[in-house]
C-alpha positions in Angstrom: 12.0 10.9 10.1 13.6 7.5 9.8 11.6 4.2 10.0 13.3 0.8 9.8 11.4 -2.5 9.6 13.0 -5.9 9.7 11.4 -9.3 9.1 12.6 -12.8 8.3 10.7 -14.3 5.4 10.9 -18.1 4.7 12.0 -17.6 1.0 15.4 -17.4 -0.6 16.6 -13.8 -1.3 16.6 -14.2 -5.1 12.8 -14.9 -4.9 12.3 -11.9 -2.6 14.5 -9.7 -4.8 12.5 -10.7 -7.9 9.2 -9.5 -6.3 10.4 -6.2 -4.9 12.2 -5.2 -8.1 9.4 -6.2 -10.6 8.8 -3.6 -13.2 5.6 -4.7 -14.8 3.6 -6.8 -12.3 2.8 -4.5 -9.4 -0.6 -5.9 -8.8 0.7 -7.4 -5.6 0.9 -3.9 -4.0 -2.5 -3.1 -2.5 -1.7 0.6 -2.2 -0.8 1.2 -5.9 -2.9 2.0 -8.9 0.0 1.7 -11.4 3.7 2.1 -11.9 5.3 3.7 -14.9 9.0 3.1 -15.7 10.7 5.9 -17.6 14.0 4.1 -18.0 16.2 1.7 -16.1 16.6 4.0 -13.1 13.5 6.2 -13.0 9.9 5.3 -12.3 6.7 6.8 -10.9 4.3 5.0 -8.5 0.7 6.2 -8.6 -1.1 5.6 -5.3 -4.7 4.6 -5.4 -5.5 8.0 -3.9 -3.8 9.6 -6.9 -0.5 10.8 -5.5 2.4 10.3 -7.8 5.8 9.5 -6.2 8.9 9.7 -8.4 11.7 7.3 -7.7 15.3 7.2 -8.8 17.4 4.0 -8.4 20.6 5.1 -6.6 22.1 1.7 -6.0 21.3 -1.8 -7.3 23.3 -4.9 -6.2 21.2 -7.9 -6.9 20.0 -9.7 -4.9 21.1 -8.0 -1.8 20.8 -4.2 -1.9 18.4 -1.7 -3.6 18.3 2.0 -2.9 16.0 4.7 -4.1 15.6 8.4 -3.9 12.0 9.5 -3.8 9.9 12.6 -4.0 6.3 13.7 -4.3 4.4 16.9 -3.6 4.3 16.1 0.1 7.8 14.7 0.9 11.3 13.8 -0.2 13.6 11.1 1.0 15.4 7.8 0.5 14.4 4.1 0.7 16.9 1.3 1.2 16.2 -2.4 1.0 18.7 -5.0 2.2 18.3 -8.8 1.8 20.5 -11.1 3.9 20.4 -14.9 3.7 19.7 -16.6 7.1 19.0 -20.3 7.8 15.2 -19.5 8.0 15.2 -17.8 4.6 15.9 -14.1 4.1 16.2 -11.2 6.6 14.6 -8.2 4.9 15.5 -4.8 6.2 13.7 -1.8 4.7 14.8 1.7 5.9 13.0 4.8 4.8 14.0 8.3 5.6 11.7 11.0 4.6 11.3 14.8 5.1 8.0 16.5 4.7 7.8 19.5 2.4 5.3 21.2 4.8 5.9 21.8 8.5 2.4 20.8 9.5 3.1 17.3 8.1 6.0 16.5 10.5 3.9 15.0 13.3 2.2 12.7 10.7 5.3 11.4 8.9 6.2 8.7 11.5 2.7 7.2 11.5 2.6 7.3 7.7 5.9 5.5 7.4 5.0 2.8 9.9 1.6 2.2 8.2 3.2 2.1 4.7 5.9 -0.3 5.8 3.4 -2.6 7.5 1.2 -2.7 4.5 4.2 -3.3 2.1 5.3 -6.3 4.2 1.8 -7.7 4.3 1.5 -7.4 0.6 5.0 -8.9 0.1 4.2 -11.9 2.4 1.0 -12.5 0.6 2.6 -12.3 -2.9 5.4 -14.7 -1.9 2.9 -17.2 -0.4 0.9 -17.2 -3.6 4.0 -18.1 -5.8 
């Protein structure tokens, strides 16, 4: 299942990049309990519900492109973030492609992705506005 969300944010892309790639300060994310970085390319996000998702950075081209492989007990997939400068600020394009590990999860994956992306963008907008 692929889900793509695009928004234009009224901030320069370096500022947006700095927020989405933060290693230590993840308090702006309302869905996370904590994040643990293992090294420069591997980290684990712990959701407030307890699910741990392992990420591997597969591409990093500051401040325009960040790509990650992801896996947890329920799904595997890829996440890609693109930041493009536009006169109004930055066009942010996040694409997430995930595959459920269990067949019965397939009908729920699309709803899950859309909800997660909506929440992520709301958190991102709030964090940027507070800076």
